[in-house]
C-alpha positions as a Markdown table, in Angstrom:
| # | Residue | x | y | z |
|---|---|---|---|---|
| 1 | Met | 138.7 | 0.5 | 108.5 |
| 2 | Cys | 138.1 | 4.3 | 108.4 |
| 3 | Thr | 137.9 | 7.2 | 106.1 |
| 4 | Ala | 139.1 | 10.8 | 106.7 |
| 5 | Ala | 138.4 | 14.0 | 104.6 |
| 6 | Thr | 138.8 | 17.7 | 104.6 |
| 7 | Tyr | 136.4 | 20.3 | 103.2 |
| 8 | Gln | 136.6 | 24.1 | 102.6 |
| 9 | Thr | 133.7 | 26.5 | 102.4 |
| 10 | Lys | 133.8 | 29.8 | 104.3 |
| 11 | Asp | 135.3 | 27.8 | 107.1 |
| 12 | Phe | 137.6 | 24.8 | 107.1 |
| 13 | Tyr | 136.2 | 21.3 | 108.0 |
| 14 | Phe | 138.0 | 18.1 | 109.0 |
| 15 | Gly | 136.5 | 14.8 | 110.0 |
| 16 | Arg | 136.4 | 11.0 | 109.7 |
| 17 | Thr | 134.4 | 7.8 | 110.0 |
| 18 | Leu | 135.6 | 5.2 | 112.5 |
| 19 | Asp | 134.6 | 1.7 | 111.2 |
| 20 | Tyr | 135.0 | -1.2 | 113.6 |
| 21 | Glu | 133.1 | -4.1 | 115.1 |
| 22 | Phe | 133.0 | -2.7 | 118.7 |
| 23 | Ser | 133.6 | 0.6 | 120.6 |
| 24 | Tyr | 136.2 | 1.1 | 123.3 |
| 25 | Gly | 133.9 | 3.5 | 125.1 |
| 26 | Asp | 134.6 | 6.8 | 123.4 |
| 27 | Gln | 134.1 | 10.4 | 124.6 |
| 28 | Ile | 134.5 | 13.9 | 123.2 |
| 29 | Ala | 137.5 | 15.1 | 125.1 |
| 30 | Ile | 138.7 | 18.7 | 125.5 |
| 31 | Thr | 142.3 | 19.1 | 126.7 |
| 32 | Pro | 142.6 | 22.6 | 128.0 |
| 33 | Arg | 145.7 | 24.7 | 127.8 |
| 34 | Asn | 147.1 | 23.8 | 131.2 |
| 35 | Tyr | 146.4 | 20.1 | 131.2 |
| 36 | Pro | 149.9 | 18.5 | 131.9 |
| 37 | Phe | 151.1 | 16.2 | 129.1 |
| 38 | Ser | 153.9 | 13.8 | 130.2 |
| 39 | Phe | 155.5 | 12.3 | 127.1 |
| 40 | Arg | 157.3 | 9.0 | 127.6 |
| 41 | His | 160.6 | 10.2 | 125.9 |
| 42 | Ala | 160.1 | 13.9 | 125.3 |
| 43 | Gly | 159.6 | 15.4 | 128.7 |
| 44 | Glu | 156.7 | 17.4 | 130.2 |
| 45 | Met | 154.5 | 20.0 | 128.6 |
| 46 | Asn | 152.4 | 22.0 | 131.1 |
| 47 | Thr | 151.1 | 24.7 | 128.8 |
| 48 | His | 150.0 | 24.2 | 125.2 |
| 49 | Tyr | 147.2 | 24.8 | 122.7 |
| 50 | Ala | 143.7 | 23.5 | 123.6 |
| 51 | Ile | 142.5 | 20.4 | 121.8 |
| 52 | Ile | 139.1 | 18.8 | 121.2 |
| 53 | Gly | 138.4 | 15.4 | 119.6 |
| 54 | Met | 137.1 | 11.9 | 120.0 |
| 55 | Ala | 139.1 | 9.8 | 122.4 |
| 56 | His | 139.2 | 6.8 | 124.6 |
| 57 | Val | 140.2 | 8.2 | 128.0 |
| 58 | Ala | 142.4 | 5.8 | 130.0 |
| 59 | Gly | 143.9 | 6.9 | 133.3 |
| 60 | Asn | 142.8 | 10.5 | 132.7 |
| 61 | Tyr | 144.8 | 10.4 | 129.4 |
| 62 | Pro | 143.0 | 11.1 | 126.1 |
| 63 | Leu | 143.9 | 8.5 | 123.5 |
| 64 | Tyr | 142.7 | 10.6 | 120.6 |
| 65 | Tyr | 141.4 | 9.0 | 117.3 |
| 66 | Asp | 140.9 | 12.4 | 115.7 |
| 67 | Ala | 141.2 | 15.9 | 117.0 |
| 68 | Ile | 141.6 | 19.6 | 116.2 |
| 69 | Asn | 143.4 | 22.4 | 118.1 |
| 70 | Glu | 142.3 | 25.9 | 118.8 |
| 71 | Lys | 144.7 | 27.3 | 116.1 |
| 72 | Gly | 143.1 | 25.4 | 113.2 |
| 73 | Val | 145.1 | 22.2 | 112.7 |
| 74 | Gly | 143.3 | 18.8 | 112.5 |
| 75 | Met | 144.7 | 15.3 | 112.7 |
| 76 | Ala | 143.4 | 11.7 | 112.6 |
| 77 | Gly | 144.9 | 8.3 | 112.9 |
| 78 | Leu | 143.6 | 5.5 | 110.7 |
| 79 | Asn | 144.4 | 1.8 | 110.6 |
| 80 | Phe | 147.4 | 0.8 | 108.5 |
| 81 | Val | 147.7 | -2.8 | 109.5 |
| 82 | Gly | 150.5 | -4.8 | 108.0 |
| 83 | Asn | 152.4 | -1.7 | 106.8 |
| 84 | Ala | 152.9 | 0.4 | 110.0 |
| 85 | Ala | 156.2 | -0.1 | 111.8 |
| 86 | Tyr | 157.7 | 2.0 | 114.6 |
| 87 | Ala | 161.4 | 2.7 | 115.4 |
| 88 | Asp | 163.5 | 2.2 | 118.5 |
| 89 | Val | 164.3 | 5.1 | 120.7 |
| 90 | Thr | 167.4 | 7.1 | 119.5 |
| 91 | Ser | 169.3 | 9.8 | 121.3 |
| 92 | Asp | 169.4 | 12.5 | 118.6 |
| 93 | Arg | 165.7 | 12.6 | 117.8 |
| 94 | Asp | 162.3 | 13.6 | 119.3 |
| 95 | Asn | 161.1 | 10.2 | 120.2 |
| 96 | Ile | 157.3 | 10.2 | 120.2 |
| 97 | Ala | 155.2 | 7.1 | 121.0 |
| 98 | Gln | 152.4 | 6.3 | 118.5 |
| 99 | Phe | 149.7 | 7.1 | 121.0 |
| 100 | Glu | 151.3 | 10.5 | 121.8 |
| 101 | Phe | 151.5 | 11.6 | 118.2 |
| 102 | Ile | 148.2 | 13.5 | 118.0 |
| 103 | Pro | 148.6 | 15.5 | 121.3 |
| 104 | Trp | 152.3 | 16.1 | 120.6 |
| 105 | Ile | 151.5 | 17.7 | 117.2 |
| 106 | Leu | 148.3 | 19.6 | 118.1 |
| 107 | Ser | 149.6 | 20.9 | 121.4 |
| 108 | Gln | 152.3 | 23.0 | 119.8 |
| 109 | Cys | 151.6 | 23.5 | 116.0 |
| 110 | Ala | 149.5 | 26.4 | 114.8 |
| 111 | Thr | 149.9 | 25.7 | 111.1 |
| 112 | Leu | 150.7 | 22.8 | 108.8 |
| 113 | Ser | 154.1 | 24.5 | 108.1 |
| 114 | Glu | 154.9 | 24.2 | 111.8 |
| 115 | Val | 153.9 | 20.6 | 111.7 |
| 116 | Gln | 156.3 | 19.8 | 108.9 |
| 117 | Thr | 159.1 | 21.5 | 110.7 |
| 118 | Leu | 158.4 | 19.5 | 113.8 |
| 119 | Leu | 158.3 | 16.2 | 111.8 |
| 120 | Glu | 161.8 | 16.8 | 110.5 |
| 121 | Arg | 163.3 | 15.9 | 113.9 |
| 122 | Met | 160.7 | 13.3 | 115.1 |
| 123 | Thr | 160.8 | 9.5 | 115.2 |
| 124 | Leu | 157.6 | 7.5 | 116.0 |
| 125 | Val | 158.8 | 4.8 | 118.5 |
| 126 | Asp | 157.4 | 1.5 | 119.5 |
| 127 | Thr | 156.4 | 2.3 | 123.1 |
| 128 | Pro | 152.9 | 1.1 | 124.0 |
| 129 | Phe | 150.6 | 3.0 | 126.2 |
| 130 | Ser | 150.2 | -0.1 | 128.5 |
| 131 | Glu | 149.9 | -3.8 | 128.4 |
| 132 | Gln | 146.1 | -3.4 | 128.0 |
| 133 | Phe | 146.6 | -1.0 | 125.0 |
| 134 | Pro | 149.4 | -2.3 | 122.7 |
| 135 | Leu | 150.7 | -0.5 | 119.7 |
| 136 | Ala | 148.0 | 0.4 | 117.1 |
| 137 | Gln | 149.1 | 0.1 | 113.5 |
| 138 | Leu | 148.2 | 3.5 | 112.1 |
| 139 | His | 149.0 | 6.2 | 109.6 |
| 140 | Trp | 147.8 | 9.8 | 109.9 |
| 141 | Ile | 146.3 | 12.7 | 107.9 |
| 142 | Ile | 147.3 | 16.2 | 109.2 |
| 143 | Ser | 145.6 | 19.3 | 107.8 |
| 144 | Asp | 144.9 | 23.0 | 108.0 |
| 145 | Gln | 143.1 | 25.3 | 105.6 |
| 146 | Thr | 146.2 | 25.5 | 103.4 |
| 147 | Gly | 146.5 | 21.8 | 102.7 |
| 148 | Ser | 147.1 | 18.3 | 104.0 |
| 149 | Ile | 149.9 | 15.8 | 104.5 |
| 150 | Thr | 149.9 | 12.0 | 105.1 |
| 151 | Val | 152.4 | 10.5 | 107.6 |
| 152 | Glu | 153.4 | 6.8 | 107.4 |
| 153 | Ser | 155.9 | 5.2 | 109.6 |
| 154 | Met | 157.1 | 2.0 | 107.9 |
| 155 | Ala | 159.9 | -0.5 | 108.2 |
| 156 | Asp | 162.1 | 1.7 | 105.9 |
| 157 | Gly | 161.5 | 4.9 | 107.9 |
| 158 | Leu | 159.1 | 7.8 | 108.3 |
| 159 | His | 157.4 | 9.0 | 105.1 |
| 160 | Ile | 155.7 | 12.4 | 104.8 |
| 161 | Tyr | 153.6 | 13.0 | 101.7 |
| 162 | Glu | 151.8 | 16.0 | 100.3 |
| 163 | Asn | 148.1 | 15.0 | 100.2 |
| 164 | Pro | 146.4 | 17.1 | 97.4 |
| 165 | Val | 143.0 | 15.4 | 97.7 |
| 166 | Gly | 142.7 | 15.8 | 101.5 |
| 167 | Val | 141.5 | 12.2 | 101.9 |
| 168 | Leu | 142.9 | 9.2 | 103.7 |
| 169 | Thr | 141.6 | 5.6 | 104.2 |
| 170 | Asn | 143.7 | 2.5 | 105.0 |
| 171 | Asn | 145.9 | 0.2 | 102.9 |
| 172 | Pro | 147.7 | 0.3 | 100.5 |
| 173 | Pro | 150.4 | 3.0 | 101.3 |
| 174 | Phe | 149.5 | 6.5 | 100.3 |
| 175 | Pro | 151.5 | 6.7 | 97.0 |
| 176 | Gln | 149.7 | 3.7 | 95.7 |
| 177 | Gln | 146.3 | 5.2 | 96.7 |
| 178 | Met | 147.1 | 8.3 | 94.7 |
| 179 | Phe | 148.4 | 6.4 | 91.7 |
| 180 | Gln | 145.2 | 4.4 | 91.4 |
| 181 | Leu | 143.2 | 7.6 | 90.8 |
| 182 | Asn | 144.7 | 7.5 | 87.3 |
| 183 | Asn | 142.3 | 4.6 | 86.6 |
| 184 | Phe | 139.3 | 6.9 | 87.3 |
| 185 | Met | 140.3 | 10.1 | 85.5 |
| 186 | His | 137.3 | 9.6 | 83.1 |
| 187 | Leu | 134.8 | 10.0 | 86.0 |
| 188 | Ser | 132.7 | 13.2 | 85.9 |
| 189 | Pro | 129.7 | 14.7 | 87.5 |
| 190 | Lys | 128.5 | 15.7 | 84.0 |
| 191 | Gln | 126.7 | 13.4 | 81.6 |
| 192 | Pro | 129.0 | 11.5 | 79.2 |
| 193 | Val | 129.2 | 12.0 | 75.5 |
| 194 | Asn | 129.7 | 9.2 | 73.0 |
| 195 | Ala | 133.4 | 8.6 | 72.4 |
| 196 | Phe | 133.0 | 4.9 | 71.7 |
| 197 | Ser | 132.3 | 5.2 | 68.0 |
| 198 | Asp | 130.9 | 7.7 | 65.6 |
| 199 | Asp | 129.1 | 4.8 | 63.8 |
| 200 | Leu | 126.9 | 4.0 | 66.9 |
| 201 | Ala | 124.1 | 6.2 | 68.2 |
| 202 | Leu | 124.9 | 5.7 | 71.8 |
| 203 | Thr | 123.1 | 7.9 | 74.4 |
| 204 | Ala | 123.0 | 8.3 | 78.1 |
| 205 | Tyr | 119.9 | 6.5 | 79.4 |
| 206 | Ser | 120.2 | 7.6 | 83.0 |
| 207 | Arg | 121.4 | 10.5 | 85.1 |
| 208 | Gly | 124.7 | 10.1 | 86.8 |
| 209 | Met | 126.4 | 8.0 | 84.1 |
| 210 | Gly | 129.4 | 10.3 | 84.1 |
| 211 | Ala | 130.4 | 8.5 | 87.3 |
| 212 | Leu | 129.9 | 5.0 | 85.8 |
| 213 | Gly | 132.8 | 2.9 | 87.2 |
| 214 | Leu | 133.0 | 4.7 | 90.5 |
| 215 | Pro | 133.9 | 1.8 | 93.0 |
| 216 | Gly | 131.0 | 0.8 | 95.3 |
| 217 | Asp | 132.6 | -1.8 | 97.5 |
| 218 | Leu | 133.8 | -1.4 | 101.1 |
| 219 | Ser | 137.6 | -1.9 | 100.6 |
| 220 | Ser | 139.9 | 0.8 | 101.7 |
| 221 | Ala | 141.2 | 1.4 | 98.1 |
| 222 | Ser | 137.7 | 1.8 | 96.7 |
| 223 | Arg | 136.6 | 4.1 | 99.6 |
| 224 | Phe | 139.6 | 6.3 | 98.9 |
| 225 | Val | 138.5 | 6.8 | 95.3 |
| 226 | Arg | 134.8 | 7.2 | 96.2 |
| 227 | Val | 135.2 | 9.8 | 98.9 |
| 228 | Ala | 137.9 | 11.6 | 96.9 |
| 229 | Phe | 135.5 | 11.9 | 93.9 |
| 230 | Thr | 132.6 | 12.9 | 96.2 |
| 231 | Lys | 134.6 | 15.5 | 98.2 |
| 232 | Met | 136.2 | 17.1 | 95.1 |
| 233 | Asn | 132.9 | 17.5 | 93.3 |
| 234 | Ala | 130.8 | 18.4 | 96.3 |
| 235 | Phe | 129.2 | 21.8 | 96.3 |
| 236 | Ser | 127.8 | 23.6 | 99.3 |
| 237 | Gly | 126.7 | 27.1 | 100.4 |
| 238 | Asp | 128.9 | 28.9 | 102.9 |
| 239 | Ser | 126.5 | 28.7 | 105.9 |
| 240 | Glu | 127.4 | 26.5 | 108.9 |
| 241 | Asn | 124.4 | 24.3 | 108.5 |
| 242 | Glu | 124.9 | 23.8 | 104.8 |
| 243 | Ser | 128.6 | 23.1 | 105.2 |
| 244 | Val | 128.2 | 20.7 | 108.1 |
| 245 | Ser | 125.3 | 18.9 | 106.3 |
| 246 | Gln | 127.3 | 18.5 | 103.1 |
| 247 | Phe | 130.4 | 17.2 | 105.0 |
| 248 | Phe | 128.3 | 14.4 | 106.6 |
| 249 | His | 126.9 | 13.6 | 103.1 |
| 250 | Ile | 130.5 | 13.3 | 101.8 |
| 251 | Leu | 131.5 | 10.8 | 104.4 |
| 252 | Gly | 128.1 | 9.2 | 104.1 |
| 253 | Ser | 129.2 | 7.9 | 100.7 |
| 254 | Val | 131.5 | 5.4 | 102.5 |
| 255 | Asp | 129.2 | 4.6 | 105.5 |
| 256 | Gln | 129.3 | 0.9 | 106.5 |
| 257 | Gln | 126.1 | -0.9 | 107.4 |
| 258 | Arg | 125.9 | -3.8 | 109.9 |
| 259 | Gly | 125.9 | -7.1 | 108.0 |
| 260 | Cys | 127.8 | -6.0 | 104.9 |
| 261 | Cys | 131.4 | -6.5 | 106.2 |
| 262 | Glu | 131.8 | -9.7 | 108.3 |
| 263 | Val | 135.0 | -9.8 | 110.3 |
| 264 | Ala | 134.3 | -12.9 | 112.3 |
| 265 | Asp | 131.4 | -15.3 | 112.8 |
| 266 | Gly | 128.4 | -13.1 | 113.6 |
| 267 | Lys | 130.6 | -9.9 | 114.0 |
| 268 | Tyr | 130.3 | -7.0 | 111.6 |
| 269 | Glu | 132.2 | -3.8 | 111.0 |
| 270 | Ile | 130.0 | -0.7 | 111.1 |
| 271 | Thr | 130.6 | 3.0 | 111.1 |
| 272 | Leu | 130.7 | 3.6 | 114.8 |
| 273 | Tyr | 130.8 | 7.3 | 114.5 |
| 274 | Thr | 131.3 | 10.1 | 111.9 |
| 275 | Ser | 132.9 | 13.4 | 112.9 |
| 276 | Cys | 132.9 | 16.8 | 111.3 |
| 277 | Cys | 135.0 | 19.5 | 112.9 |
| 278 | Asn | 134.7 | 23.1 | 112.1 |
| 279 | Val | 138.4 | 23.7 | 112.6 |
| 280 | Thr | 138.0 | 27.4 | 112.2 |
| 281 | Arg | 135.6 | 27.7 | 115.1 |
| 282 | Gly | 136.6 | 24.8 | 117.2 |
| 283 | Ile | 133.3 | 22.9 | 117.1 |
| 284 | Tyr | 133.2 | 19.1 | 117.1 |
| 285 | Tyr | 130.1 | 17.6 | 115.4 |
| 286 | Tyr | 129.3 | 13.9 | 115.3 |
| 287 | Thr | 126.8 | 11.2 | 114.6 |
| 288 | Thr | 126.8 | 7.6 | 115.6 |
| 289 | Tyr | 125.6 | 4.3 | 114.1 |
| 290 | Glu | 122.6 | 4.4 | 116.4 |
| 291 | Asn | 122.0 | 8.2 | 116.3 |
| 292 | His | 121.8 | 10.1 | 113.1 |
| 293 | Gln | 121.0 | 13.4 | 114.8 |
| 294 | Ile | 124.0 | 15.7 | 114.6 |
| 295 | Ser | 125.4 | 16.5 | 118.1 |
| 296 | Ala | 128.0 | 19.1 | 118.8 |
| 297 | Val | 130.5 | 20.2 | 121.4 |
| 298 | Asp | 132.0 | 23.8 | 121.1 |
| 299 | Met | 135.4 | 24.0 | 122.8 |
| 300 | His | 135.1 | 27.7 | 123.2 |
| 301 | Arg | 132.1 | 27.3 | 125.5 |
| 302 | Glu | 134.5 | 25.8 | 128.0 |
| 303 | Asn | 137.3 | 27.2 | 130.2 |
| 304 | Leu | 140.2 | 26.5 | 128.0 |
| 305 | Asp | 142.7 | 27.9 | 130.6 |
| 306 | Gly | 141.9 | 25.0 | 133.0 |
| 307 | Asp | 144.1 | 22.0 | 133.8 |
| 308 | Ala | 141.5 | 19.2 | 134.0 |
| 309 | Leu | 140.3 | 17.1 | 131.1 |
| 310 | Ile | 136.7 | 17.9 | 130.0 |
| 311 | Cys | 134.7 | 15.0 | 128.7 |
| 312 | Tyr | 131.3 | 14.5 | 127.1 |
| 313 | Pro | 129.7 | 11.1 | 126.6 |
| 314 | Val | 128.8 | 10.1 | 123.1 |
| 315 | Ile | 125.0 | 10.4 | 122.7 |
| 316 | Gln | 123.6 | 7.0 | 121.5 |
| 317 | Gly | 120.1 | 5.9 | 120.6 |
| 318 | Glu | 118.2 | 7.1 | 117.6 |
| 319 | Gln | 116.7 | 10.5 | 118.0 |
| 320 | Ile | 113.4 | 10.7 | 116.0 |
| 321 | Asn | 111.5 | 13.9 | 115.6 |
| 322 | Tyr | 107.8 | 13.1 | 115.4 |
| 323 | Gln | 105.8 | 15.8 | 113.5 |
| 324 | Asn | 102.3 | 14.8 | 114.7 |
């Protein structure tokens, strides 16, 4: 399970949590402009926009979980198990394998409008990366500073939705996630007033009661509501430190602790990492379950005109600052 969100202050931010019971061995991967992409059904691409994101690198290929490009577009794939379905290859479409979707979009789209144009002729097809890496059942959020869309490939075709909250979790399908927000329209960051009865002297006995009823469980439907409420009411100054700190607090509202979500005997889902990308500046910030200190990789400190993948290991192990 995972949660993705966007955030706008002076700059535009995009990131996600990745919740699972184990890691595949992830790295921050920078794909420079001249790294050659070979798409299974869509030919070669030898020059493109530079990309940075979290990926599992297999055979020198970045299998991105989430990434941004140098032009200001961000994209993340989240589990959509039981609903995701991919099509067969057809002759009159751009046939893109599920694992190629993030690099195919980010390598050539400078705006969300360009993404939407590209999606009009695209089909997500059921070609796996390898026998060791079968098809992942995913849906995606794609964003720039002008807005977000959600992309879901299902048995009845490819669905593209405007995403006005800039949030995505997992199941159910996106229209149902949006509809359920109607159940929480009464939530507010302000203190409630007595609308129950004029005959009863009811008063708020605690701060935060305007959000009474905000879901607190770990289900994807509840995380969608919780992070949407948190993100849409969050306030931050415009500085980089304030913005990044606030973004991690927003996604911290859906953090998963070891022991609270058992997926098998003795195995627990946890928030393996949380990312926060300054999409405007091309900086990838992250924390991990074992390391709450924010680490960062700036794509513009690298040679983006190269042709070789640039990778940084994820820093693990808690970093504690002793003051005495």
